[in-house]
N, C-alpha and C positions, 0 to 999 in steps of 0.2 A: 393654698399650699400645694394642691395637686398640680396647678398650672406651673408653679415654681419648680417642682420636681420634674415635671414633664419637660420644661424648657432646659433645665440642667441636664436631663438625659440626652436631649437633642444635641446640646453643646458637646457633651462627652463623646457621643457617637460620632459627631463630625470631627472631633479632635482625633479619635482613634482611626477613623477612615483616612484622615489626612496623614497620620503617621504611616499607615500601611501604604498609601499612595506615594509618599515621598521617601520612605526608608529605602536604603540600598538593598537590592535583591540578594546580594551575597550575605548580608547580615541576617535577613529574615529567613532565607532558606536554611541557614545553619541552625536557627532556633526552631524552625517548624518541623524539620525532618529528624526522626529518631536515628539512633546509631544502629548499624547492622549491615550484614553483607548484601541483603536484598533491597536495601534502600537505594534509590537512584543517587548517583554521585555526580555533582555538577562541578565543572571546571571552567575557569575563565569567565566568571559571571560578571555581567555589566548591567546597568540600568536599574529599574525599580521592580518591585514584586509584580505589579500589575502590567508592566510593559518592560521587558528586559531581553537579554540575550546571554547564551552560554556557548562557549567555544566547543564544548563536548559534554554529553550526558551519557552515563553508563548505568544500565539497569540490568544486572545479571550478565548474560552473554550478549545482550543487545547494546550496541554503541551507535550513537548518531552524532553528527557534527553540526556546527553553526546553527544552533537552535534559537529562534526568536519566538516570543510569546506575547499575547495580549489577553490578559485574564479578565473575566467578568467578576466584579466585586460582589455581585448579588448572589452568586452561587456559593461563595466561601462560607457564610454562616450556616448553610445547609449541609456542610461537609462534602460538597462536590467541587470539582475543578472543571470549569467551563472556559475554554480558551481557543483562540485562533493560533495555529502553529505554522511556522515555516522552518524547514530543516533540510539537512542532507542525510538521506538514508545510507548512502555510500558515496564515494567520489563520483561526481557527475550524475547523481541521482537525486534531483531536488523533489521535495514533496511539500504540499501545503493543504490545510483544511481545518475544519472545526473538530475539536476533541472534547469529550466529556468523560471524566474519571469519577466513578461513583464510590461511595464509602465501602462497598463490598469488593472493590478492586477491579470490577468490570469496566471495560473501555468501550466507548461508543464514538464512532467517527461519522461525520457528515460532510458532504461536498468535498471529498478528499481527492486531490490530484497529484499524480507523480509521473515522471518520465524516466525511462531507463532503456538501455540497449538490450537487444535480444541476447547478446553475449552474457550480460549480467544475470539473465534469467536461468541460463543453463545450469550453473552450479547450484542454484536454489532448488531446482527441480531434479537435480542429479541426472540430467540428460547428457550422455557422453557425446552423442553425435546428432546434430540437427543442422542440415545444410542450408541454413538461412541466416541472414544478418539484417539489421534494421533497428527501428526504434519502437518501443512499446509505450503508449500513452494510456495511463489508467485514470479513470474517473469513477470513484465510488460515491453513489448517492448516499449509501449508509453502510455501516459495518458494525458488528458487535464482536468483541474479543473477550474471552473469559479471563478471570484473574490469573490463570495459569498460562496465558498467552496463546490459547488455541482460538482460531477463528470460529465463531458460532454462526455468523450470518454475513454474507456479502451480497450486495446488489449494486450493479453498475455496468460499466463497459470497459473493455480493454481493446484499444485500436492498435493494430500492427501496421505501421506506416513505412513506406519506402522499402519494403522487403526486397532482398537481393538473394539470388540463387548462387551459393558459394562453390558449387561443384564445377562451375565454369570460370575460366580466366580469359578476359575480365569477367567479373561477376555480372550476372544477368538480372535486370529488374523484374520483380514479380508483382508489384503493385501493393494495394492496401487490403487488409483483412480485419474483420471485426469479431469480437467475442462478447456476447451478451451474458452477463453474470447474474444468476438468480439463486435464491435459497429455497430449497424444496421443503415440504412439510416434514419429511423424515430426517431433516438436518443436513442432507447432502447439498453441497454448493456446486452448481452446474454452470459451466460456461459453454454456450452454443456458438460454434465457429461457422462463419460464412464469409466468402469473398466479397469484395466491394467492386463497384463498376470499374471496368478497365483492368482488372487483375488478369495476370497471365495464366493462372490456373484456377480451377474450381476447387474449393476446399469446404467440405461439409463434415461435421462431427461434433464432438464435445470433449471438454476437460472437466472431470469430476473430482471434487475434493470431499472425502468422507470425514465424518465426525472424529474418527480415530487418528486422523492425520495422513491416511493413505490417499494417493491420487492416481487417476488413470486417464491417459490421453488416448483418444480413439478418433482419428481424423482420416478421411479418405480424400486423396488428391487426384484430380482427374484433368488431363489435358483437354483443351477445347480447340476450336478452329482458330482462335486468336493466339494460341500458345506458340511462341517462336520455335523453329526447328531445333536450335541448340538446346533449349530447355527440354523439349519433348524427347530428344535423343539421350539426354542424361538421366531421365527418370528411371530407367532399368537398373541403375546403380543402387536404387532403394530396395530392390527386390523384384519378384515377379508380380505383374498386375493381376487383378481379379478378372473374371470373365467379361465384365463391363468396361475394362480398361483403366480402372481406378487403382491407385497405389495406396496401401494402408500404412499409416503412421500410428504405431501403438507403443506407448511407454507406460510404465507404472512404477510406483515407488512410494516413499514416505517422506514428508517434509521433515526437516530437522527440528527437533524439539527446541522451544525457546529457552 
């Protein structure tokens, strides 16, 4: 009798798994999600629950486009969502990586990659004037985000590639720079800035994100023997140099609340 019940249970489990796998994602999402203003709203859903796509997802003030997902079926019975995601954080800002959503609402990211322009970073950090342009490539080894949307931990690298000095016309190439991101024991997230080989300027300093959402940028820019004269001559527009010839970039503010 136990064998018969066990076999019947396996058949029913397989049948249920097949329904989840084959059922259209737009039907299952409508059944699985409760109603309310804080519940993510999916638009333009295609495919299946375990592998599908949504043209747009809105969660509170956050909106992302062209979201594709590949869910792990083994996490669903545990009340977790484990998935590989590919999406557009904003126009021309693709991102991709692994995400885990826990029952308490906390989010964990692993091997997360995104690319965006320096121009796209300025409004996020509320920096009115930053005389550089280029591309930022983000690779997060891991990240933790609270249920309220605040970053609790970030570890990875942000590489600034092909930077250009916009105070000159035509814009002058500055080279590549790297920011190593690590979470400190006191909860601060610190990005250490350093120039890469061949860069036109030496850049040393850090960008700190505090647990309460405040941030502080403190970077010293120093011309070197390889700095082209047009770039060297335009540096005084940033202010007076220190006694060692370095120019200070200092900004502070608060990230917008999610």
